[in-house]
Every structure is written in structure tokens, then in C-alpha cells.
C-alpha positions as CSV (number, residue, x, y, z in Angstrom):
1,X,109.3,93.9,128.6
2,X,110.2,90.9,126.3
3,X,106.6,90.0,125.7
4,X,106.0,93.6,124.3
5,X,108.5,92.9,121.6
6,X,106.5,90.6,119.4
7,X,103.5,92.9,119.7
8,X,105.4,95.9,118.5
9,X,106.6,93.7,115.4
10,X,103.1,92.5,114.5
11,X,102.0,96.4,115.0
12,X,104.6,97.3,112.4
13,X,104.2,94.6,110.0
14,X,100.4,95.3,110.0
15,X,101.4,99.0,109.4
16,X,103.3,98.2,106.4
17,X,101.1,95.5,104.9
18,X,97.6,97.1,105.4
19,X,97.6,100.3,106.5
20,X,100.1,102.1,104.5
21,X,98.9,100.8,101.2
22,X,95.2,102.1,102.1
23,X,96.6,105.6,102.8
24,X,98.5,105.4,99.3
25,X,95.1,104.3,97.6
26,X,93.2,107.3,99.4
27,X,95.6,109.8,98.2
28,X,95.7,108.4,94.7
29,X,91.8,108.5,94.5
30,X,91.4,111.9,95.9
31,X,94.1,113.4,93.2
32,X,92.1,111.3,90.8
33,X,88.7,112.9,91.8
34,X,90.2,116.3,91.9
35,X,91.6,116.3,88.4
36,X,88.3,115.4,86.7
37,X,87.5,117.7,84.1
38,X,85.2,118.1,81.2
39,X,85.5,115.8,78.3
40,X,87.0,113.1,80.4
41,X,85.6,109.5,80.2
42,X,84.4,108.0,83.6
43,X,82.8,105.3,85.5
44,X,80.8,106.0,88.7
45,X,80.9,104.0,91.7
46,X,77.3,102.8,90.8
47,X,79.0,101.3,87.7
48,X,77.5,103.8,85.3
49,X,79.7,105.0,82.5
50,X,79.7,108.3,80.9
51,X,81.6,111.5,79.9
52,X,81.9,114.8,82.0
53,X,80.2,117.4,80.2
54,X,80.6,120.2,82.8
55,X,81.5,121.1,86.1
56,X,78.8,123.1,87.8
57,X,79.5,126.7,88.1
58,X,78.4,127.2,91.5
59,X,79.5,124.3,93.0
60,X,83.0,122.7,92.3
61,X,81.7,119.4,93.9
62,X,79.1,118.8,91.3
63,X,79.6,117.1,87.7
64,X,77.0,116.9,85.1
65,X,77.9,113.5,83.6
66,X,76.2,112.7,79.8
67,X,75.7,108.7,80.2
68,X,73.6,108.8,76.8
69,X,72.8,111.2,73.9
70,X,70.6,114.0,75.5
71,X,70.9,112.4,79.0
72,X,72.7,113.8,81.7
73,X,73.2,113.0,85.4
74,X,73.9,115.3,88.2
75,X,76.4,113.4,90.6
76,X,78.9,114.6,93.4
77,X,82.5,114.7,92.1
78,X,83.3,112.0,94.7
79,X,81.2,109.5,93.0
80,X,83.7,109.0,90.2
81,X,85.6,105.7,90.7
82,X,87.9,105.9,87.4
83,X,88.8,107.7,84.4
84,X,89.3,106.2,80.9
85,X,90.9,108.9,78.9
86,X,94.4,107.2,79.2
87,X,93.0,103.6,78.5
88,X,91.4,104.8,75.2
89,X,94.5,106.8,73.9
90,X,96.2,103.5,74.3
91,X,93.6,101.5,72.4
92,X,93.7,104.0,69.6
93,X,97.4,103.5,69.3
94,X,96.9,99.9,69.3
95,X,94.2,99.9,66.8
96,X,96.0,102.1,64.5
97,X,99.2,100.1,64.5
98,X,97.2,96.9,63.6
99,X,95.5,98.7,60.7
100,X,98.7,99.4,59.1
101,X,100.1,95.9,59.2
């Protein structure tokens, strides 16, 4: 019985340090993917940057991303890795503040 206690402790430590953070990251990514809307600046998992032009009317899982003027890509919603709307707003605030000084 005493031999099982270290195994249980090791499993508990692995759960706290490895499994739980991965589950939290997956939940955050799922929340991000479901909250994507038209006008969001995003980067896809392939590294392509663009702006969400529209959500497909027939299938909510498909987005039209404008990557260049008059150039759109049809992608799955799950291909979005990150959103940049909040970052660009922070940059604008920093830029505006430095212009006044």
C-alpha cells in the first residue's frame, strides 16, 4: 500500500502542472473561436493575417477573411488562432499619448 502513495502523488502533480493548464487553454481558445465576428482582426493557424469580412450565412463555422484588398479566403472558424482587436486599441492609445507630448 505504501508503494502506491508516491504514484498517486506523481499523478496528482502531473494533473496540476500539465493537464489542468491544457484544459484551461482549450476552453479559452474555444471561447475565442465562438466570439469571432465581422470586423475582427485575426491571425490564422497558418500564420495568415486578415480581417473577418463576414460570417457565412449558411454555415456559422465558415468565415470570409479579407487578407488583401479584394482578396478573400474562405476558412473554418476553428482556423483562427488569435484576435488582434484589443492589441490594436492599446497601440492606438499609446500612439495618441506620445503625439501629445
